[in-house]
C-alpha positions as CSV (number, residue, x, y, z in Angstrom):
1,X,-25.4,-39.9,8.0
2,X,-26.6,-41.2,4.6
3,X,-29.5,-38.9,4.1
4,X,-29.1,-36.7,1.0
5,X,-30.0,-33.3,2.3
6,X,-30.0,-29.8,0.7
7,X,-26.8,-29.2,2.7
8,X,-25.1,-32.2,1.1
9,X,-26.3,-31.0,-2.4
10,X,-24.9,-27.5,-1.7
11,X,-21.7,-29.0,-0.5
12,X,-21.4,-31.1,-3.6
13,X,-21.6,-27.9,-5.7
14,X,-18.9,-26.3,-3.6
15,X,-16.6,-29.4,-3.9
16,X,-17.2,-29.4,-7.7
17,X,-16.5,-25.6,-7.9
18,X,-13.2,-26.1,-6.0
19,X,-12.2,-29.0,-8.3
20,X,-13.1,-27.0,-11.4
21,X,-11.2,-24.0,-10.2
22,X,-8.2,-26.3,-9.6
23,X,-8.4,-27.6,-13.1
24,X,-8.8,-24.2,-14.8
25,X,-6.0,-22.4,-13.1
26,X,-2.3,-23.2,-12.6
27,X,-2.2,-24.6,-9.1
28,X,0.0,-22.8,-6.6
29,X,3.1,-24.6,-5.5
30,X,2.4,-24.0,-1.8
31,X,4.5,-25.9,0.7
32,X,4.7,-27.7,4.0
33,X,4.1,-26.2,7.4
34,X,4.8,-27.6,10.8
35,X,2.2,-29.5,12.7
36,X,2.3,-26.8,15.4
37,X,1.5,-24.1,12.8
38,X,-1.3,-26.1,11.4
39,X,-2.8,-26.8,14.8
40,X,-2.6,-23.1,15.6
41,X,-4.7,-22.4,12.5
42,X,-7.3,-25.2,12.5
43,X,-7.2,-26.7,16.0
44,X,-8.7,-30.2,16.6
45,X,-10.8,-31.0,13.5
46,X,-12.3,-34.2,14.9
47,X,-15.0,-33.3,17.4
48,X,-18.0,-35.0,19.0
49,X,-20.6,-32.8,17.3
50,X,-18.7,-32.4,14.0
51,X,-17.8,-29.2,12.1
52,X,-20.3,-29.5,9.4
53,X,-19.4,-30.0,5.7
54,X,-19.0,-26.4,4.8
55,X,-16.7,-25.6,7.6
56,X,-14.6,-28.7,7.1
57,X,-14.3,-27.9,3.4
58,X,-13.3,-24.4,4.2
59,X,-10.6,-25.6,6.6
60,X,-9.2,-27.9,3.9
61,X,-9.2,-25.5,1.0
62,X,-8.0,-22.4,2.9
63,X,-5.4,-24.0,5.2
64,X,-4.7,-27.7,4.8
65,X,-4.5,-27.9,1.0
66,X,-2.1,-25.0,1.0
67,X,0.3,-26.9,3.3
68,X,0.8,-29.5,0.5
69,X,3.0,-29.1,-2.5
70,X,1.1,-29.4,-5.8
71,X,2.5,-32.2,-7.8
72,X,0.9,-31.1,-11.0
73,X,2.4,-27.6,-11.0
74,X,4.4,-27.1,-14.3
75,X,7.5,-26.1,-12.3
76,X,7.3,-29.0,-9.8
77,X,10.1,-31.0,-11.3
78,X,11.0,-33.0,-8.2
79,X,11.2,-36.8,-7.8
80,X,8.8,-38.0,-10.4
81,X,5.8,-35.7,-10.1
82,X,2.3,-36.2,-11.6
83,X,0.2,-34.4,-14.1
84,X,-3.2,-35.9,-14.4
85,X,-5.3,-34.7,-17.3
86,X,-8.6,-32.8,-16.7
87,X,-10.6,-35.8,-17.9
88,X,-8.7,-38.2,-15.5
89,X,-9.2,-35.8,-12.5
90,X,-12.9,-35.3,-13.2
91,X,-13.5,-39.1,-13.6
92,X,-11.7,-39.7,-10.3
93,X,-14.7,-37.8,-8.8
94,X,-17.0,-40.2,-10.5
95,X,-15.1,-43.2,-9.2
96,X,-15.3,-41.9,-5.7
97,X,-19.0,-41.0,-6.0
98,X,-20.0,-44.4,-7.6
99,X,-18.9,-46.6,-4.7
100,X,-17.4,-49.1,-7.2
101,X,-15.6,-52.2,-5.9
102,X,-12.9,-53.4,-8.3
103,X,-11.8,-56.7,-6.7
104,X,-14.1,-59.1,-8.6
105,X,-15.8,-59.4,-11.9
106,X,-19.0,-60.2,-10.2
107,X,-19.2,-56.9,-8.4
108,X,-17.5,-54.6,-10.9
109,X,-17.7,-56.2,-14.4
110,X,-18.1,-53.0,-16.3
111,X,-15.3,-51.2,-14.5
112,X,-13.0,-54.2,-14.8
113,X,-13.7,-54.5,-18.5
114,X,-12.7,-50.8,-19.0
115,X,-9.6,-51.2,-16.9
116,X,-8.6,-54.3,-18.9
117,X,-8.9,-52.4,-22.1
118,X,-6.4,-49.8,-20.8
119,X,-4.1,-52.6,-19.7
120,X,-4.5,-54.1,-23.2
121,X,-3.2,-50.9,-24.8
122,X,-0.1,-51.2,-22.6
123,X,0.4,-54.8,-23.5
124,X,0.1,-54.0,-27.2
125,X,2.7,-51.2,-26.9
126,X,5.1,-53.6,-25.3
127,X,4.5,-56.3,-27.9
128,X,3.1,-58.9,-25.5
129,X,0.8,-61.7,-26.7
130,X,-3.0,-61.5,-26.6
131,X,-3.0,-63.8,-23.5
132,X,-1.1,-61.1,-21.5
133,X,-2.9,-59.2,-18.8
134,X,-2.8,-57.8,-15.3
135,X,-4.2,-55.4,-12.8
136,X,-3.9,-51.9,-11.5
137,X,-2.4,-51.8,-8.1
138,X,-1.5,-49.0,-5.7
139,X,2.0,-48.2,-6.9
140,X,5.3,-49.5,-8.2
141,X,6.3,-51.0,-4.8
142,X,3.2,-53.2,-4.7
143,X,3.5,-54.0,-8.4
144,X,7.1,-55.1,-8.2
145,X,6.5,-57.1,-5.0
146,X,3.5,-58.9,-6.5
147,X,5.4,-59.8,-9.7
148,X,8.4,-61.1,-7.7
149,X,6.3,-63.3,-5.6
150,X,5.0,-65.0,-8.7
151,X,8.6,-65.3,-10.0
152,X,9.7,-67.0,-6.8
153,X,6.8,-69.4,-7.0
154,X,7.9,-70.5,-10.4
155,X,11.5,-70.9,-9.3
156,X,10.5,-73.1,-6.3
157,X,8.9,-75.5,-8.7
158,X,11.9,-75.7,-11.0
159,X,14.8,-75.6,-8.5
160,X,13.6,-77.2,-5.3
161,X,17.2,-77.7,-4.0
162,X,18.1,-74.0,-3.8
163,X,19.3,-72.9,-0.4
164,X,18.5,-69.2,-0.8
165,X,16.6,-67.1,-3.3
166,X,18.2,-64.1,-4.9
167,X,17.0,-61.1,-7.0
168,X,19.5,-59.8,-9.5
169,X,19.3,-56.2,-10.5
170,X,21.6,-53.2,-11.1
171,X,23.2,-50.8,-8.7
172,X,20.6,-48.2,-9.9
173,X,17.5,-50.3,-9.3
174,X,14.7,-48.6,-7.5
175,X,14.6,-48.9,-3.7
176,X,11.3,-50.9,-3.9
177,X,13.3,-53.9,-5.1
178,X,15.3,-54.0,-1.8
179,X,12.0,-53.4,0.1
180,X,10.4,-56.3,-1.7
181,X,13.4,-58.5,-0.9
182,X,13.1,-57.6,2.7
183,X,9.4,-58.5,2.8
184,X,10.0,-61.8,1.0
185,X,13.2,-62.6,3.0
186,X,15.3,-63.1,-0.1
187,X,18.7,-61.6,-1.1
188,X,19.5,-58.9,-3.6
189,X,22.6,-59.2,-5.9
190,X,23.4,-55.8,-7.3
191,X,25.3,-56.0,-10.5
192,X,27.7,-53.2,-11.5
193,X,26.5,-51.0,-14.4
194,X,28.4,-49.8,-17.4
195,X,30.0,-46.3,-17.5
196,X,26.8,-44.9,-18.9
197,X,24.8,-46.4,-16.0
198,X,23.1,-49.3,-17.7
199,X,22.8,-52.9,-16.6
200,X,24.3,-55.0,-19.4
201,X,23.6,-58.6,-20.4
202,X,27.2,-59.7,-20.2
203,X,27.9,-58.3,-16.7
204,X,24.6,-59.8,-15.5
205,X,25.4,-63.2,-17.0
206,X,28.8,-63.3,-15.4
207,X,27.4,-62.4,-12.0
208,X,24.6,-65.0,-12.2
209,X,26.9,-67.8,-13.4
210,X,29.4,-67.1,-10.7
211,X,26.7,-67.2,-8.0
212,X,25.3,-70.5,-9.3
213,X,28.6,-72.2,-9.7
214,X,30.0,-71.3,-6.3
215,X,27.0,-71.5,-4.0
216,X,23.7,-73.3,-3.7
217,X,21.8,-70.0,-3.9
218,X,19.6,-69.4,-7.0
219,X,18.6,-66.2,-8.8
220,X,14.9,-66.5,-9.3
221,X,14.3,-63.1,-11.0
222,X,16.2,-60.5,-12.9
223,X,14.9,-57.0,-12.6
224,X,15.8,-54.5,-15.3
225,X,14.9,-50.9,-15.1
226,X,13.5,-48.9,-18.0
227,X,14.0,-45.4,-16.8
228,X,15.8,-45.1,-13.5
229,X,14.3,-42.6,-11.1
230,X,17.4,-40.5,-10.6
231,X,18.7,-40.2,-14.2
232,X,16.1,-41.8,-16.5
233,X,18.5,-44.5,-17.7
234,X,17.2,-47.6,-19.6
235,X,19.0,-50.9,-19.0
236,X,19.9,-53.1,-22.0
237,X,16.5,-54.9,-22.0
238,X,17.2,-57.1,-25.1
239,X,20.5,-58.6,-23.8
240,X,19.1,-58.9,-20.3
241,X,16.1,-60.9,-21.6
242,X,18.4,-63.3,-23.3
243,X,20.6,-63.7,-20.2
244,X,17.7,-64.3,-18.0
245,X,15.8,-66.8,-20.2
246,X,18.9,-68.7,-21.1
247,X,19.2,-69.5,-17.4
248,X,15.5,-70.1,-16.9
249,X,15.1,-67.0,-14.8
250,X,12.1,-64.8,-14.6
251,X,12.6,-61.4,-16.4
252,X,10.8,-58.5,-14.8
253,X,11.0,-54.9,-16.0
254,X,10.5,-52.0,-13.5
255,X,9.2,-49.3,-15.9
256,X,7.3,-47.3,-13.3
257,X,8.4,-44.1,-14.8
258,X,10.1,-44.7,-18.1
259,X,7.9,-47.4,-19.8
260,X,5.2,-44.7,-20.3
261,X,7.3,-43.6,-23.3
262,X,6.5,-46.8,-25.2
263,X,3.9,-44.6,-26.9
264,X,6.5,-42.1,-28.2
265,X,7.9,-43.2,-31.6
266,X,11.0,-41.1,-31.1
267,X,12.3,-43.3,-28.3
268,X,10.4,-46.6,-28.8
269,X,13.5,-48.5,-29.9
270,X,15.1,-47.8,-26.6
271,X,12.7,-50.3,-25.1
272,X,13.5,-53.2,-27.5
273,X,13.4,-56.4,-25.4
274,X,10.4,-55.5,-23.4
275,X,8.4,-57.9,-25.6
276,X,10.3,-60.7,-23.9
277,X,9.4,-59.7,-20.3
278,X,7.6,-62.2,-18.1
279,X,6.2,-59.2,-16.2
280,X,6.5,-55.4,-16.1
281,X,5.1,-52.4,-14.3
282,X,4.4,-48.8,-15.5
283,X,2.7,-46.2,-13.3
284,X,0.1,-44.1,-15.2
285,X,0.2,-41.7,-12.2
286,X,3.7,-40.7,-13.2
287,X,3.9,-40.0,-16.9
288,X,0.6,-41.2,-18.4
289,X,-1.5,-38.3,-16.9
290,X,-3.5,-40.2,-14.4
291,X,-4.2,-39.3,-10.7
292,X,-2.6,-41.1,-7.8
293,X,-2.6,-44.1,-7.2
294,X,-2.4,-46.3,-10.3
295,X,0.4,-48.8,-11.2
296,X,-0.3,-51.1,-14.1
297,X,1.1,-54.6,-13.4
298,X,1.3,-56.8,-16.5
299,X,2.1,-60.5,-16.8
300,X,3.0,-62.4,-20.0
301,X,1.1,-65.4,-18.5
302,X,-1.4,-64.0,-15.9
303,X,-2.6,-67.5,-15.1
304,X,0.7,-68.0,-13.2
305,X,-0.2,-65.0,-11.1
306,X,-3.7,-66.1,-10.5
307,X,-2.6,-69.4,-9.0
308,X,-0.3,-67.6,-6.6
309,X,-2.3,-64.6,-5.5
310,X,-5.9,-65.9,-5.4
311,X,-7.2,-65.8,-1.8
312,X,-9.4,-68.6,-0.5
313,X,-12.1,-68.4,2.1
314,X,-15.7,-69.7,2.4
315,X,-17.2,-66.4,1.6
316,X,-15.0,-65.9,-1.4
317,X,-15.8,-69.2,-3.1
318,X,-18.8,-67.8,-5.1
319,X,-16.3,-65.6,-6.9
320,X,-14.3,-68.6,-8.2
321,X,-16.4,-68.8,-11.3
322,X,-13.6,-68.5,-13.9
323,X,-14.3,-64.8,-14.5
324,X,-11.4,-62.2,-14.4
325,X,-11.2,-60.9,-10.9
326,X,-8.4,-58.3,-10.4
327,X,-7.8,-59.3,-6.8
328,X,-6.4,-62.6,-8.1
329,X,-3.4,-61.0,-9.8
330,X,-1.6,-59.1,-7.0
331,X,-1.1,-58.8,-3.3
332,X,-4.5,-57.3,-2.5
333,X,-8.2,-58.2,-2.1
334,X,-10.2,-55.1,-1.6
335,X,-9.4,-52.5,-4.2
336,X,-10.9,-49.3,-5.7
337,X,-11.2,-49.2,-9.5
338,X,-8.0,-47.1,-9.6
339,X,-7.4,-47.7,-13.3
340,X,-10.7,-46.1,-14.4
341,X,-9.5,-42.4,-14.4
342,X,-6.7,-43.5,-16.7
343,X,-9.1,-45.5,-18.9
344,X,-11.5,-42.5,-19.2
345,X,-8.8,-40.1,-20.1
346,X,-7.3,-42.5,-22.6
347,X,-10.7,-43.2,-24.1
348,X,-11.7,-39.6,-24.3
349,X,-8.5,-38.1,-25.6
350,X,-7.4,-41.0,-27.8
351,X,-4.0,-42.6,-28.0
352,X,-2.7,-40.0,-30.5
353,X,-3.0,-37.3,-27.8
354,X,-0.9,-39.4,-25.4
355,X,1.8,-39.7,-28.1
356,X,1.8,-36.0,-28.7
357,X,2.0,-35.1,-24.9
358,X,4.8,-37.6,-24.5
359,X,6.8,-36.2,-27.4
360,X,6.3,-32.7,-26.0
361,X,7.9,-33.7,-22.7
362,X,10.8,-35.3,-24.5
363,X,11.4,-32.2,-26.6
364,X,11.4,-30.0,-23.5
365,X,13.9,-32.2,-21.9
366,X,16.2,-32.0,-24.9
367,X,15.9,-28.2,-25.0
368,X,16.5,-28.0,-21.2
369,X,19.7,-30.1,-21.6
370,X,20.9,-27.7,-24.2
371,X,20.2,-24.7,-22.0
372,X,22.2,-26.4,-19.2
373,X,25.1,-26.9,-21.5
374,X,25.0,-23.3,-22.6
375,X,24.9,-22.0,-19.0
376,X,28.2,-20.7,-17.7
377,X,27.7,-22.1,-14.1
378,X,26.3,-25.5,-14.9
379,X,27.5,-28.9,-16.2
380,X,25.2,-31.5,-17.7
381,X,25.7,-34.9,-16.0
382,X,24.6,-36.9,-19.0
383,X,22.5,-36.6,-22.1
384,X,18.9,-37.3,-21.2
385,X,17.6,-40.7,-22.5
386,X,14.0,-39.8,-21.6
387,X,12.8,-36.7,-19.8
388,X,15.1,-36.4,-16.8
389,X,17.8,-33.7,-17.0
390,X,20.5,-34.0,-14.4
391,X,23.3,-31.4,-13.8
392,X,25.6,-29.8,-11.3
393,X,26.4,-26.2,-10.3
394,X,30.1,-25.4,-10.3
395,X,31.6,-24.9,-6.9
396,X,28.4,-25.8,-4.9
397,X,28.2,-28.1,-1.9
398,X,25.0,-29.9,-0.8
399,X,24.2,-27.1,1.6
400,X,24.3,-24.6,-1.3
401,X,21.9,-26.8,-3.3
402,X,19.6,-27.1,-0.3
403,X,19.5,-23.4,0.4
404,X,18.8,-22.6,-3.2
405,X,16.0,-25.2,-3.4
406,X,14.3,-23.9,-0.2
407,X,14.5,-20.3,-1.5
408,X,13.1,-21.4,-4.9
409,X,10.1,-23.0,-3.1
410,X,9.7,-20.1,-0.7
411,X,9.5,-17.7,-3.7
412,X,6.9,-20.0,-5.3
413,X,9.1,-20.3,-8.4
414,X,9.6,-24.1,-8.5
415,X,10.2,-27.2,-6.5
416,X,13.6,-28.7,-7.3
417,X,15.1,-30.5,-4.3
418,X,18.7,-31.7,-4.7
419,X,19.7,-35.3,-5.3
420,X,23.0,-37.0,-5.6
421,X,24.8,-39.4,-8.0
422,X,27.8,-41.4,-6.9
423,X,28.2,-39.3,-3.8
424,X,28.1,-36.0,-5.7
425,X,25.2,-33.6,-5.1
426,X,23.2,-32.8,-8.2
427,X,20.0,-31.1,-9.4
428,X,17.6,-32.8,-11.7
429,X,14.5,-31.8,-13.7
430,X,11.9,-34.6,-14.0
431,X,9.8,-33.3,-16.9
432,X,6.5,-35.3,-17.1
433,X,4.0,-32.5,-17.2
434,X,2.8,-31.5,-20.7
435,X,2.1,-28.0,-19.3
436,X,5.8,-27.6,-18.5
437,X,7.2,-25.2,-21.1
438,X,10.8,-24.3,-21.9
439,X,10.1,-20.8,-20.5
440,X,9.5,-22.6,-17.1
441,X,13.0,-24.1,-17.4
442,X,14.5,-20.8,-18.3
443,X,12.9,-19.1,-15.3
444,X,14.5,-21.6,-13.0
445,X,17.9,-21.7,-14.6
446,X,18.0,-17.9,-14.4
447,X,18.3,-18.3,-10.6
448,X,21.5,-20.4,-11.0
């Protein structure tokens, strides 16, 4: 299996050719097919004798890949898509081919050093001290969970008499917070937001004080969101930080999507208060042009995380040498060096290029919002704070939105599935791709 043959060398050239073609040309949107349809085309791909590399690659490129929706298509504006740079995609091939292990400094010092420099850039953007640091994990769910586990550990030391632990967040907090609470067996207290959808410091303070004064439960973490997934709304980070720290509560910021815009001067002030966070996350695979899967988890004091997350076993003791081992800072042990494609792209392009790409997305979002306001059949839901543009179509029900969305994908024009807000069906553009132009938005709006 491990012999490097002429066939393997030829296959490597084919894989590289496929990858380069994918980089040079706009990817097709494509779309899902049923399992029955796929089986009819490719049959059972796992066989005793094997298909051979060339045939397996042909099945993937000609059939299986085309049954996936390309997340980096400029008119894929669904959920929060991804738009990795060419450098990041190419270096992902290097990461896979290099068999790098990223759990310990001993085994991956050079890779961990590079990842930490990328993390340092994010720390500096947020205004955290030199002592801050963290790790790249799989995604926002793992990042939020890992940070909240550290927060609870700190609270247990300070408030040993609490009968039940509680996470405080807004009604608009990401679903991963509820998922983390379920895993941790803690409660979630969802605080009402202001009319513009923001979690405010005074409402949070009132909710926490009432809980603490009437029960023996204790809030151990406040989670603010900087860029909600549905509408891109940024909570009042500065006031929330004061509210949390005045009550000796951990302040975590879920910035999986929105905190990427820390590098954009035009919106940097919207994140004031992030410098007071005890921890935060931001996903480079969302809006910082890295491939899946890379969430940056940052701690103000990473030593607190190391004490909680370090795993102990006889075979691991040689790693306890004081060096920076990424596996000590999150719920993980084995890990690929998932931050390296982001580091390579950032190092190759320079930070100015990231600022320019971010500002482009923000401009397109503002222009798209204006087009929606000028459209006779559409109503803008709210002015975009970042790069999500949400709107409704007059007179349409959810079934109308769904039919329109399916036809749009069938025609290979775009991927815009409907969402909802306060029970009302909506459409939304999540503009994170620097290749998305206003002409792409015009093409989609013309079909409404």
